[in-house]
C-alpha positions in Angstrom: -8.9 7.7 -16.5 -7.8 10.5 -18.9 -4.5 9.0 -19.8 -6.0 5.7 -20.9 -6.4 5.7 -24.7 -8.9 2.9 -25.2 -9.1 3.4 -29.0 -5.3 3.0 -29.3 -5.3 -0.2 -27.2 -8.2 -1.6 -29.2 -6.5 -0.9 -32.4 -3.2 -2.5 -31.2 -5.2 -5.6 -30.1 -7.3 -5.7 -33.3 -10.5 -5.4 -31.2 -13.6 -3.6 -32.5 -16.2 -1.8 -30.4 -18.7 -4.5 -31.2 -16.3 -7.1 -29.7 -16.2 -5.2 -26.5 -20.0 -4.8 -26.5 -20.4 -8.5 -26.9 -17.8 -9.5 -24.4 -19.0 -7.2 -21.6 -22.7 -7.1 -22.5 -22.9 -3.3 -22.9 -24.4 -1.3 -25.8 -22.4 0.5 -28.5 -23.1 3.9 -27.0 -21.4 2.9 -23.8 -18.3 1.6 -25.5 -18.2 4.6 -27.8 -18.4 6.9 -24.7 -15.5 5.0 -23.1 -13.4 5.3 -26.3 -14.0 9.0 -26.7 -13.5 9.7 -23.0 -17.0 11.2 -22.6 -18.0 8.4 -20.3 -16.2 6.8 -17.4 -15.7 3.1 -17.2 -17.7 1.9 -14.2 -16.2 -0.3 -11.5 -18.4 -3.2 -12.6 -16.6 -3.2 -16.0 -13.1 -2.3 -14.9 -11.8 -5.8 -14.4 -13.7 -7.5 -17.2 -12.5 -4.8 -19.6 -8.9 -5.1 -18.5 -9.1 -8.9 -18.8 -10.7 -8.7 -22.3 -8.1 -6.3 -23.6 -5.2 -8.1 -21.9 -4.1 -5.1 -19.9 -4.0 -4.2 -16.2 -6.7 -2.2 -14.4 -3.8 0.2 -13.5 -3.4 0.9 -17.2 -7.1 1.8 -17.5 -6.9 3.9 -14.4 -3.9 5.8 -15.8 -1.4 4.6 -13.2 2.2 4.1 -14.1 3.0 1.2 -16.3 4.3 -1.8 -14.4 7.5 -3.2 -15.9 8.3 -6.8 -16.6 10.8 -7.0 -13.7 8.1 -6.0 -11.2 5.7 -8.5 -12.7 8.4 -11.2 -12.5 9.2 -10.3 -8.9 5.5 -10.4 -7.9 5.0 -13.8 -9.7 8.1 -15.1 -7.9 6.7 -13.9 -4.5 3.4 -15.5 -5.2 5.0 -18.8 -6.2 7.0 -18.7 -3.0 3.8 -18.3 -1.0 2.3 -21.3 -2.9 5.3 -23.4 -2.1 5.2 -22.5 1.5 1.5 -23.3 1.7 2.2 -26.7 0.0 5.0 -27.4 2.6 2.6 -26.4 5.4 0.0 -28.7 4.0 2.5 -31.6 3.8 3.6 -30.9 7.4 -0.1 -30.9 8.5 -0.7 -34.2 6.7 2.3 -35.7 8.5 1.1 -34.5 11.8 -2.4 -35.9 11.2 -0.9 -39.3 10.2 0.7 -39.5 13.6 -2.5 -38.9 15.5 
């Protein structure tokens, strides 16, 4: 998690430490430790923190940034799966109507 600069992200988002404390239900010492890098972000807080800051868990974990093209591809793939499921549900409904 060393490449994650929580202070920088918080500044960019206009978020204060107290905002993180209130959103995640942690004390100021915990958030201060996360910001300074003295304390690791626990798994229980990884997803809630990412959601609150509007970033990915990969960014917190220091993984490579995902570009918009990859995100669009993933969304398109997910939408294709949803459409296929909807078509399958329709086919199942038609089948059940015939029984």
